[in-house]
N, CA, C and O atoms as a GROMACS GRO file, in nm:
protein
  496
    1UNK      N    1   1.041  -1.602   1.605
    1UNK     CA    2   0.908  -1.567   1.643
    1UNK      C    3   0.874  -1.433   1.579
    1UNK      O    4   0.960  -1.346   1.568
    2UNK      N    5   0.753  -1.416   1.537
    2UNK     CA    6   0.707  -1.295   1.470
    2UNK      C    7   0.577  -1.253   1.535
    2UNK      O    8   0.481  -1.330   1.538
    3UNK      N    9   0.572  -1.132   1.588
    3UNK     CA   10   0.453  -1.081   1.654
    3UNK      C   11   0.403  -0.962   1.576
    3UNK      O   12   0.482  -0.873   1.542
    4UNK      N   13   0.276  -0.956   1.547
    4UNK     CA   14   0.217  -0.846   1.471
    4UNK      C   15   0.114  -0.776   1.556
    4UNK      O   16   0.021  -0.838   1.607
    5UNK      N   17   0.131  -0.645   1.573
    5UNK     CA   18   0.034  -0.566   1.648
    5UNK      C   19  -0.040  -0.477   1.550
    5UNK      O   20   0.022  -0.392   1.485
    6UNK      N   21  -0.169  -0.494   1.538
    6UNK     CA   22  -0.251  -0.411   1.450
    6UNK      C   23  -0.326  -0.313   1.538
    6UNK      O   24  -0.402  -0.352   1.627
    7UNK      N   25  -0.306  -0.184   1.512
    7UNK     CA   26  -0.366  -0.082   1.595
    7UNK      C   27  -0.492  -0.026   1.529
    7UNK      O   28  -0.495  -0.010   1.407
    8UNK      N   29  -0.595   0.004   1.608
    8UNK     CA   30  -0.714   0.068   1.553
    8UNK      C   31  -0.680   0.205   1.496
    8UNK      O   32  -0.588   0.271   1.544
    9UNK      N   33  -0.754   0.247   1.396
    9UNK     CA   34  -0.726   0.375   1.329
    9UNK      C   35  -0.735   0.493   1.423
    9UNK      O   36  -0.660   0.590   1.405
   10UNK      N   37  -0.823   0.490   1.523
   10UNK     CA   38  -0.838   0.606   1.609
   10UNK      C   39  -0.718   0.630   1.700
   10UNK      O   40  -0.703   0.740   1.752
   11UNK      N   41  -0.632   0.530   1.721
   11UNK     CA   42  -0.512   0.549   1.802
   11UNK      C   43  -0.416   0.645   1.734
   11UNK      O   44  -0.344   0.719   1.801
   12UNK      N   45  -0.413   0.645   1.602
   12UNK     CA   46  -0.322   0.732   1.527
   12UNK      C   47  -0.348   0.879   1.555
   12UNK      O   48  -0.255   0.959   1.552
   13UNK      N   49  -0.470   0.915   1.582
   13UNK     CA   50  -0.506   1.056   1.594
   13UNK      C   51  -0.517   1.102   1.739
   13UNK      O   52  -0.569   1.212   1.763
   14UNK      N   53  -0.472   1.025   1.835
   14UNK     CA   54  -0.491   1.060   1.974
   14UNK      C   55  -0.384   1.153   2.031
   14UNK      O   56  -0.399   1.197   2.145
   15UNK      N   57  -0.280   1.182   1.960
   15UNK     CA   58  -0.174   1.266   2.013
   15UNK      C   59  -0.220   1.411   2.024
   15UNK      O   60  -0.288   1.462   1.935
   16UNK      N   61  -0.182   1.476   2.133
   16UNK     CA   62  -0.217   1.617   2.151
   16UNK      C   63  -0.128   1.708   2.068
   16UNK      O   64  -0.161   1.825   2.049
   17UNK      N   65  -0.015   1.658   2.020
   17UNK     CA   66   0.075   1.741   1.940
   17UNK      C   67   0.063   1.707   1.792
   17UNK      O   68   0.163   1.705   1.720
   18UNK      N   69  -0.057   1.680   1.748
   18UNK     CA   70  -0.087   1.651   1.607
   18UNK      C   71  -0.046   1.773   1.524
   18UNK      O   72  -0.100   1.881   1.546
   19UNK      N   73   0.047   1.758   1.429
   19UNK     CA   74   0.104   1.872   1.360
   19UNK      C   75   0.073   1.876   1.210
   19UNK      O   76   0.132   1.955   1.138
   20UNK      N   77  -0.017   1.795   1.164
   20UNK     CA   78  -0.047   1.793   1.021
   20UNK      C   79  -0.155   1.894   0.989
   20UNK      O   80  -0.261   1.892   1.051
   21UNK      N   81  -0.130   1.983   0.893
   21UNK     CA   82  -0.234   2.079   0.858
   21UNK      C   83  -0.356   2.007   0.799
   21UNK      O   84  -0.342   1.913   0.721
   22UNK      N   85  -0.472   2.052   0.838
   22UNK     CA   86  -0.596   1.989   0.791
   22UNK      C   87  -0.624   2.021   0.645
   22UNK      O   88  -0.698   1.948   0.580
   23UNK      N   89  -0.567   2.130   0.592
   23UNK     CA   90  -0.603   2.175   0.458
   23UNK      C   91  -0.526   2.107   0.346
   23UNK      O   92  -0.578   2.095   0.235
   24UNK      N   93  -0.404   2.062   0.372
   24UNK     CA   94  -0.328   2.001   0.263
   24UNK      C   95  -0.286   1.861   0.302
   24UNK      O   96  -0.247   1.837   0.416
   25UNK      N   97  -0.292   1.767   0.207
   25UNK     CA   98  -0.253   1.630   0.239
   25UNK      C   99  -0.101   1.619   0.256
   25UNK      O  100  -0.024   1.689   0.191
   26UNK      N  101  -0.062   1.530   0.344
   26UNK     CA  102   0.080   1.504   0.367
   26UNK      C  103   0.130   1.410   0.258
   26UNK      O  104   0.069   1.306   0.232
   27UNK      N  105   0.242   1.445   0.196
   27UNK     CA  106   0.304   1.358   0.098
   27UNK      C  107   0.402   1.268   0.173
   27UNK      O  108   0.474   1.315   0.261
   28UNK      N  109   0.407   1.140   0.138
   28UNK     CA  110   0.489   1.045   0.213
   28UNK      C  111   0.636   1.083   0.212
   28UNK      O  112   0.707   1.057   0.310
   29UNK      N  113   0.684   1.144   0.105
   29UNK     CA  114   0.825   1.182   0.096
   29UNK      C  115   0.861   1.292   0.197
   29UNK      O  116   0.976   1.303   0.240
   30UNK      N  117   0.761   1.372   0.235
   30UNK     CA  118   0.784   1.484   0.325
   30UNK      C  119   0.777   1.447   0.472
   30UNK      O  120   0.825   1.521   0.558
   31UNK      N  121   0.718   1.333   0.503
   31UNK     CA  122   0.708   1.293   0.642
   31UNK      C  123   0.599   1.190   0.662
   31UNK      O  124   0.527   1.154   0.568
   32UNK      N  125   0.589   1.142   0.783
   32UNK     CA  126   0.486   1.045   0.817
   32UNK      C  127   0.442   1.065   0.960
   32UNK      O  128   0.514   1.124   1.041
   33UNK      N  129   0.324   1.016   0.990
   33UNK     CA  130   0.271   1.021   1.125
   33UNK      C  131   0.291   0.883   1.185
   33UNK      O  132   0.237   0.785   1.134
   34UNK      N  133   0.369   0.874   1.293
   34UNK     CA  134   0.395   0.744   1.353
   34UNK      C  135   0.274   0.696   1.432
   34UNK      O  136   0.173   0.767   1.439
   35UNK      N  137   0.282   0.579   1.491
   35UNK     CA  138   0.167   0.523   1.561
   35UNK      C  139   0.131   0.601   1.687
   35UNK      O  140   0.022   0.584   1.742
   36UNK      N  141   0.222   0.687   1.732
   36UNK     CA  142   0.193   0.772   1.847
   36UNK      C  143   0.123   0.902   1.805
   36UNK      O  144   0.085   0.982   1.890
   37UNK      N  145   0.108   0.923   1.673
   37UNK     CA  146   0.042   1.042   1.622
   37UNK      C  147   0.135   1.159   1.599
   37UNK      O  148   0.088   1.270   1.575
   38UNK      N  149   0.265   1.138   1.605
   38UNK     CA  150   0.362   1.246   1.587
   38UNK      C  151   0.412   1.249   1.444
   38UNK      O  152   0.437   1.145   1.382
   39UNK      N  153   0.428   1.370   1.392
   39UNK     CA  154   0.483   1.389   1.258
   39UNK      C  155   0.633   1.370   1.264
   39UNK      O  156   0.700   1.432   1.346
   40UNK      N  157   0.687   1.285   1.176
   40UNK     CA  158   0.830   1.254   1.172
   40UNK      C  159   0.883   1.300   1.036
   40UNK      O  160   0.824   1.271   0.932
   41UNK      N  161   0.995   1.371   1.038
   41UNK     CA  162   1.063   1.411   0.915
   41UNK      C  163   1.166   1.303   0.882
   41UNK      O  164   1.267   1.292   0.952
   42UNK      N  165   1.144   1.224   0.779
   42UNK     CA  166   1.230   1.109   0.752
   42UNK      C  167   1.350   1.139   0.664
   42UNK      O  168   1.359   1.243   0.599
   43UNK      N  169   1.442   1.044   0.664
   43UNK     CA  170   1.554   1.038   0.570
   43UNK      C  171   1.535   0.904   0.497
   43UNK      O  172   1.594   0.803   0.536
   44UNK      N  173   1.453   0.905   0.392
   44UNK     CA  174   1.413   0.782   0.325
   44UNK      C  175   1.523   0.721   0.240
   44UNK      O  176   1.600   0.793   0.176
   45UNK      N  177   1.531   0.589   0.240
   45UNK     CA  178   1.609   0.513   0.144
   45UNK      C  179   1.510   0.421   0.075
   45UNK      O  180   1.449   0.336   0.140
   46UNK      N  181   1.493   0.436  -0.056
   46UNK     CA  182   1.395   0.358  -0.132
   46UNK      C  183   1.457   0.225  -0.174
   46UNK      O  184   1.572   0.219  -0.217
   47UNK      N  185   1.377   0.118  -0.160
   47UNK     CA  186   1.423  -0.018  -0.190
   47UNK      C  187   1.310  -0.098  -0.251
   47UNK      O  188   1.198  -0.050  -0.264
   48UNK      N  189   1.342  -0.222  -0.290
   48UNK     CA  190   1.242  -0.316  -0.340
   48UNK      C  191   1.251  -0.446  -0.262
   48UNK      O  192   1.360  -0.494  -0.231
   49UNK      N  193   1.135  -0.502  -0.230
   49UNK     CA  194   1.129  -0.634  -0.166
   49UNK      C  195   1.145  -0.740  -0.274
   49UNK      O  196   1.140  -0.709  -0.393
   50UNK      N  197   1.162  -0.865  -0.233
   50UNK     CA  198   1.181  -0.975  -0.328
   50UNK      C  199   1.062  -0.992  -0.421
   50UNK      O  200   1.078  -1.041  -0.533
   51UNK      N  201   0.941  -0.952  -0.377
   51UNK     CA  202   0.823  -0.965  -0.462
   51UNK      C  203   0.803  -0.843  -0.551
   51UNK      O  204   0.704  -0.836  -0.624
   52UNK      N  205   0.896  -0.745  -0.547
   52UNK     CA  206   0.888  -0.627  -0.631
   52UNK      C  207   0.821  -0.508  -0.565
   52UNK      O  208   0.815  -0.401  -0.626
   53UNK      N  209   0.771  -0.522  -0.444
   53UNK     CA  210   0.706  -0.412  -0.373
   53UNK      C  211   0.808  -0.302  -0.344
   53UNK      O  212   0.914  -0.328  -0.287
   54UNK      N  213   0.776  -0.178  -0.383
   54UNK     CA  214   0.862  -0.064  -0.356
   54UNK      C  215   0.832  -0.012  -0.216
   54UNK      O  216   0.715   0.006  -0.180
   55UNK      N  217   0.937   0.012  -0.136
   55UNK     CA  218   0.919   0.064  -0.002
   55UNK      C  219   1.036   0.154   0.033
   55UNK      O  220   1.139   0.153  -0.035
   56UNK      N  221   1.020   0.229   0.140
   56UNK     CA  222   1.126   0.319   0.186
   56UNK      C  223   1.150   0.293   0.335
   56UNK      O  224   1.057   0.267   0.411
   57UNK      N  225   1.277   0.300   0.374
   57UNK     CA  226   1.317   0.286   0.514
   57UNK      C  227   1.361   0.424   0.562
   57UNK      O  228   1.436   0.493   0.494
   58UNK      N  229   1.316   0.462   0.681
   58UNK     CA  230   1.357   0.589   0.740
   58UNK      C  231   1.492   0.568   0.810
   58UNK      O  232   1.498   0.511   0.919
   59UNK      N  233   1.599   0.614   0.747
   59UNK     CA  234   1.734   0.596   0.802
   59UNK      C  235   1.761   0.687   0.921
   59UNK      O  236   1.854   0.662   0.998
   60UNK      N  237   1.681   0.792   0.939
   60UNK     CA  238   1.704   0.882   1.052
   60UNK      C  239   1.669   0.817   1.185
   60UNK      O  240   1.713   0.864   1.290
   61UNK      N  241   1.591   0.710   1.182
   61UNK     CA  242   1.552   0.640   1.305
   61UNK      C  243   1.594   0.494   1.304
   61UNK      O  244   1.549   0.415   1.388
   62UNK      N  245   1.680   0.457   1.211
   62UNK     CA  246   1.725   0.318   1.200
   62UNK      C  247   1.823   0.288   1.313
   62UNK      O  248   1.920   0.360   1.334
   63UNK      N  249   1.796   0.181   1.386
   63UNK     CA  250   1.886   0.138   1.492
   63UNK      C  251   1.893  -0.014   1.491
   63UNK      O  252   1.831  -0.079   1.407
   64UNK      N  253   1.967  -0.068   1.582
   64UNK     CA  254   1.983  -0.213   1.588
   64UNK      C  255   1.856  -0.285   1.632
   64UNK      O  256   1.847  -0.407   1.619
   65UNK      N  257   1.758  -0.211   1.682
   65UNK     CA  258   1.637  -0.276   1.730
   65UNK      C  259   1.508  -0.212   1.679
   65UNK      O  260   1.399  -0.254   1.718
   66UNK      N  261   1.518  -0.112   1.593
   66UNK     CA  262   1.398  -0.041   1.548
   66UNK      C  263   1.420   0.016   1.409
   66UNK      O  264   1.530   0.060   1.375
   67UNK      N  265   1.314   0.015   1.329
   67UNK     CA  266   1.316   0.085   1.200
   67UNK      C  267   1.171   0.112   1.159
   67UNK      O  268   1.082   0.033   1.189
   68UNK      N  269   1.150   0.223   1.091
   68UNK     CA  270   1.020   0.255   1.033
   68UNK      C  271   1.033   0.238   0.882
   68UNK      O  272   1.134   0.276   0.823
   69UNK      N  273   0.930   0.182   0.820
   69UNK     CA  274   0.930   0.162   0.676
   69UNK      C  275   0.793   0.196   0.621
   69UNK      O  276   0.693   0.193   0.694
   70UNK      N  277   0.789   0.229   0.492
   70UNK     CA  278   0.666   0.272   0.429
   70UNK      C  279   0.656   0.208   0.290
   70UNK      O  280   0.749   0.219   0.210
   71UNK      N  281   0.545   0.143   0.262
   71UNK     CA  282   0.521   0.087   0.129
   71UNK      C  283   0.466   0.199   0.041
   71UNK      O  284   0.363   0.259   0.072
   72UNK      N  285   0.534   0.225  -0.069
   72UNK     CA  286   0.497   0.334  -0.158
   72UNK      C  287   0.380   0.292  -0.246
   72UNK      O  288   0.385   0.192  -0.317
   73UNK      N  289   0.274   0.373  -0.239
   73UNK     CA  290   0.153   0.345  -0.315
   73UNK      C  291   0.087   0.479  -0.344
   73UNK      O  292  -0.016   0.511  -0.286
   74UNK      N  293   0.145   0.558  -0.435
   74UNK     CA  294   0.097   0.693  -0.462
   74UNK      C  295   0.176   0.794  -0.381
   74UNK      O  296   0.259   0.756  -0.298
   75UNK      N  297   0.152   0.921  -0.403
   75UNK     CA  298   0.228   1.028  -0.338
   75UNK      C  299   0.172   1.069  -0.202
   75UNK      O  300   0.247   1.112  -0.115
   76UNK      N  301   0.040   1.057  -0.183
   76UNK     CA  302  -0.022   1.098  -0.058
   76UNK      C  303   0.009   0.996   0.051
   76UNK      O  304   0.000   0.876   0.029
   77UNK      N  305   0.047   1.046   0.171
   77UNK     CA  306   0.076   0.958   0.284
   77UNK      C  307  -0.049   0.879   0.321
   77UNK      O  308  -0.156   0.936   0.341
   78UNK      N  309  -0.032   0.748   0.330
   78UNK     CA  310  -0.140   0.658   0.371
   78UNK      C  311  -0.092   0.584   0.496
   78UNK      O  312  -0.003   0.499   0.487
   79UNK      N  313  -0.150   0.615   0.611
   79UNK     CA  314  -0.101   0.556   0.736
   79UNK      C  315  -0.108   0.404   0.736
   79UNK      O  316  -0.037   0.340   0.813
   80UNK      N  317  -0.191   0.347   0.651
   80UNK     CA  318  -0.199   0.201   0.644
   80UNK      C  319  -0.078   0.139   0.575
   80UNK      O  320  -0.059   0.017   0.582
   81UNK      N  321   0.004   0.219   0.510
   81UNK     CA  322   0.124   0.168   0.442
   81UNK      C  323   0.250   0.178   0.528
   81UNK      O  324   0.357   0.135   0.487
   82UNK      N  325   0.237   0.236   0.647
   82UNK     CA  326   0.350   0.254   0.737
   82UNK      C  327   0.355   0.141   0.838
   82UNK      O  328   0.252   0.096   0.888
   83UNK      N  329   0.475   0.096   0.868
   83UNK     CA  330   0.491   0.003   0.979
   83UNK      C  331   0.619   0.034   1.053
   83UNK      O  332   0.718   0.081   0.996
   84UNK      N  333   0.616   0.005   1.181
   84UNK     CA  334   0.733   0.020   1.265
   84UNK      C  335   0.772  -0.120   1.311
   84UNK      O  336   0.689  -0.196   1.358
   85UNK      N  337   0.899  -0.151   1.296
   85UNK     CA  338   0.950  -0.285   1.324
   85UNK      C  339   1.047  -0.278   1.441
   85UNK      O  340   1.146  -0.205   1.437
   86UNK      N  341   1.019  -0.354   1.545
   86UNK     CA  342   1.105  -0.368   1.662
   86UNK      C  343   1.152  -0.513   1.664
   86UNK      O  344   1.071  -0.604   1.649
   87UNK      N  345   1.283  -0.536   1.682
   87UNK     CA  346   1.332  -0.672   1.673
   87UNK      C  347   1.463  -0.690   1.746
   87UNK      O  348   1.528  -0.593   1.785
   88UNK      N  349   1.499  -0.814   1.764
   88UNK     CA  350   1.626  -0.855   1.823
   88UNK      C  351   1.693  -0.943   1.718
   88UNK      O  352   1.646  -1.052   1.689
   89UNK      N  353   1.802  -0.896   1.661
   89UNK     CA  354   1.869  -0.969   1.554
   89UNK      C  355   1.922  -1.104   1.600
   89UNK      O  356   1.926  -1.199   1.521
   90UNK      N  357   1.964  -1.115   1.725
   90UNK     CA  358   2.020  -1.241   1.774
   90UNK      C  359   1.915  -1.350   1.786
   90UNK      O  360   1.942  -1.466   1.753
   91UNK      N  361   1.796  -1.316   1.831
   91UNK     CA  362   1.692  -1.417   1.853
   91UNK      C  363   1.588  -1.419   1.743
   91UNK      O  364   1.499  -1.505   1.742
   92UNK      N  365   1.596  -1.326   1.650
   92UNK     CA  366   1.503  -1.316   1.537
   92UNK      C  367   1.358  -1.296   1.582
   92UNK      O  368   1.265  -1.341   1.516
   93UNK      N  369   1.341  -1.228   1.694
   93UNK     CA  370   1.208  -1.193   1.743
   93UNK      C  371   1.170  -1.058   1.682
   93UNK      O  372   1.250  -0.965   1.685
   94UNK      N  373   1.050  -1.048   1.629
   94UNK     CA  374   1.005  -0.924   1.567
   94UNK      C  375   0.868  -0.884   1.619
   94UNK      O  376   0.784  -0.969   1.649
   95UNK      N  377   0.847  -0.754   1.629
   95UNK     CA  378   0.716  -0.699   1.658
   95UNK      C  379   0.691  -0.594   1.552
   95UNK      O  380   0.773  -0.504   1.532
   96UNK      N  381   0.579  -0.603   1.484
   96UNK     CA  382   0.546  -0.510   1.379
   96UNK      C  383   0.420  -0.434   1.421
   96UNK      O  384   0.318  -0.494   1.453
   97UNK      N  385   0.430  -0.302   1.420
   97UNK     CA  386   0.316  -0.218   1.454
   97UNK      C  387   0.268  -0.155   1.324
   97UNK      O  388   0.341  -0.079   1.261
   98UNK      N  389   0.144  -0.187   1.285
   98UNK     CA  390   0.090  -0.140   1.158
   98UNK      C  391  -0.060  -0.160   1.151
   98UNK      O  392  -0.117  -0.238   1.228
   99UNK      N  393  -0.123  -0.090   1.058
   99UNK     CA  394  -0.262  -0.115   1.021
   99UNK      C  395  -0.269  -0.197   0.893
   99UNK      O  396  -0.378  -0.228   0.845
  100UNK      N  397  -0.154  -0.231   0.838
  100UNK     CA  398  -0.144  -0.297   0.709
  100UNK      C  399  -0.185  -0.444   0.717
  100UNK      O  400  -0.169  -0.508   0.821
  101UNK      N  401  -0.236  -0.494   0.608
  101UNK     CA  402  -0.267  -0.637   0.597
  101UNK      C  403  -0.136  -0.714   0.612
  101UNK      O  404  -0.040  -0.688   0.540
  102UNK      N  405  -0.130  -0.809   0.706
  102UNK     CA  406  -0.005  -0.883   0.730
  102UNK      C  407   0.051  -0.951   0.605
  102UNK      O  408   0.173  -0.960   0.591
  103UNK      N  409  -0.034  -0.999   0.516
  103UNK     CA  410   0.015  -1.063   0.394
  103UNK      C  411   0.087  -0.963   0.305
  103UNK      O  412   0.186  -0.997   0.239
  104UNK      N  413   0.039  -0.838   0.303
  104UNK     CA  414   0.101  -0.736   0.218
  104UNK      C  415   0.238  -0.696   0.273
  104UNK      O  416   0.330  -0.667   0.196
  105UNK      N  417   0.250  -0.693   0.404
  105UNK     CA  418   0.376  -0.646   0.464
  105UNK      C  419   0.480  -0.755   0.480
  105UNK      O  420   0.596  -0.725   0.507
  106UNK      N  421   0.444  -0.880   0.465
  106UNK     CA  422   0.532  -0.993   0.494
  106UNK      C  423   0.666  -0.984   0.420
  106UNK      O  424   0.771  -1.003   0.482
  107UNK      N  425   0.664  -0.957   0.290
  107UNK     CA  426   0.787  -0.953   0.212
  107UNK      C  427   0.875  -0.834   0.252
  107UNK      O  428   0.997  -0.845   0.258
  108UNK      N  429   0.810  -0.721   0.281
  108UNK     CA  430   0.885  -0.602   0.319
  108UNK      C  431   0.946  -0.619   0.458
  108UNK      O  432   1.062  -0.585   0.479
  109UNK      N  433   0.868  -0.671   0.552
  109UNK     CA  434   0.919  -0.692   0.689
  109UNK      C  435   1.041  -0.784   0.686
  109UNK      O  436   1.140  -0.757   0.754
  110UNK      N  437   1.034  -0.888   0.608
  110UNK     CA  438   1.146  -0.981   0.596
  110UNK      C  439   1.270  -0.911   0.542
  110UNK      O  440   1.380  -0.930   0.594
  111UNK      N  441   1.253  -0.830   0.439
  111UNK     CA  442   1.365  -0.758   0.377
  111UNK      C  443   1.424  -0.654   0.473
  111UNK      O  444   1.546  -0.643   0.484
  112UNK      N  445   1.338  -0.578   0.542
  112UNK     CA  446   1.386  -0.476   0.636
  112UNK      C  447   1.464  -0.543   0.750
  112UNK      O  448   1.572  -0.496   0.787
  113UNK      N  449   1.410  -0.650   0.803
  113UNK     CA  450   1.478  -0.722   0.911
  113UNK      C  451   1.616  -0.769   0.865
  113UNK      O  452   1.714  -0.753   0.937
  114UNK      N  453   1.622  -0.826   0.746
  114UNK     CA  454   1.749  -0.874   0.691
  114UNK      C  455   1.849  -0.760   0.674
  114UNK      O  456   1.965  -0.774   0.712
  115UNK      N  457   1.805  -0.648   0.617
  115UNK     CA  458   1.895  -0.535   0.592
  115UNK      C  459   1.952  -0.478   0.721
  115UNK      O  460   2.073  -0.455   0.730
  116UNK      N  461   1.868  -0.456   0.820
  116UNK     CA  462   1.915  -0.397   0.945
  116UNK      C  463   2.004  -0.494   1.021
  116UNK      O  464   2.108  -0.455   1.074
  117UNK      N  465   1.965  -0.620   1.028
  117UNK     CA  466   2.046  -0.716   1.101
  117UNK      C  467   2.179  -0.743   1.032
  117UNK      O  468   2.279  -0.767   1.099
  118UNK      N  469   2.182  -0.741   0.899
  118UNK     CA  470   2.308  -0.755   0.827
  118UNK      C  471   2.402  -0.638   0.861
  118UNK      O  472   2.522  -0.658   0.878
  119UNK      N  473   2.346  -0.517   0.871
  119UNK     CA  474   2.427  -0.400   0.908
  119UNK      C  475   2.482  -0.414   1.049
  119UNK      O  476   2.597  -0.377   1.075
  120UNK      N  477   2.402  -0.468   1.140
  120UNK     CA  478   2.446  -0.487   1.278
  120UNK      C  479   2.560  -0.588   1.284
  120UNK      O  480   2.657  -0.569   1.357
  121UNK      N  481   2.548  -0.695   1.207
  121UNK     CA  482   2.653  -0.799   1.207
  121UNK      C  483   2.783  -0.748   1.148
  121UNK      O  484   2.891  -0.793   1.188
  122UNK      N  485   2.776  -0.654   1.052
  122UNK     CA  486   2.896  -0.600   0.988
  122UNK      C  487   2.967  -0.495   1.074
  122UNK      O  488   3.086  -0.469   1.055
  123UNK      N  489   2.892  -0.436   1.167
  123UNK     CA  490   2.950  -0.330   1.251
  123UNK      C  491   3.061  -0.389   1.340
  123UNK      O  492   3.050  -0.502   1.387
  124UNK      N  493   3.168  -0.309   1.362
  124UNK     CA  494   3.280  -0.358   1.444
  124UNK      C  495   3.241  -0.374   1.589
  124UNK      O  496   3.323  -0.413   1.671
   0.00000   0.00000   0.00000
């Protein structure tokens, strides 16, 4: 089962601890604003999906049930390219939180799910 949650743009900016300076744009390599509106300092691992789409996974928040990923499309952070994936590897249930077009994220979501679940299966 695959569940996709698309959030309105105004939800991104509702956090009271918004930490992005208004004067300079955030570069995706330096951090991202999650769906709660918080600035996250990532530990990116850059990869490619089967369709050739370049994306990065934040390894600092990678767990057996959660990962954040970003489709690279220029240097400036674009919140529409970020998605957070919550899943259960045993039942293959996924929830994707993003503003991204589901067709665009489909290949990346599949690859991220496979990578994280393969790591979980290999763990002792």
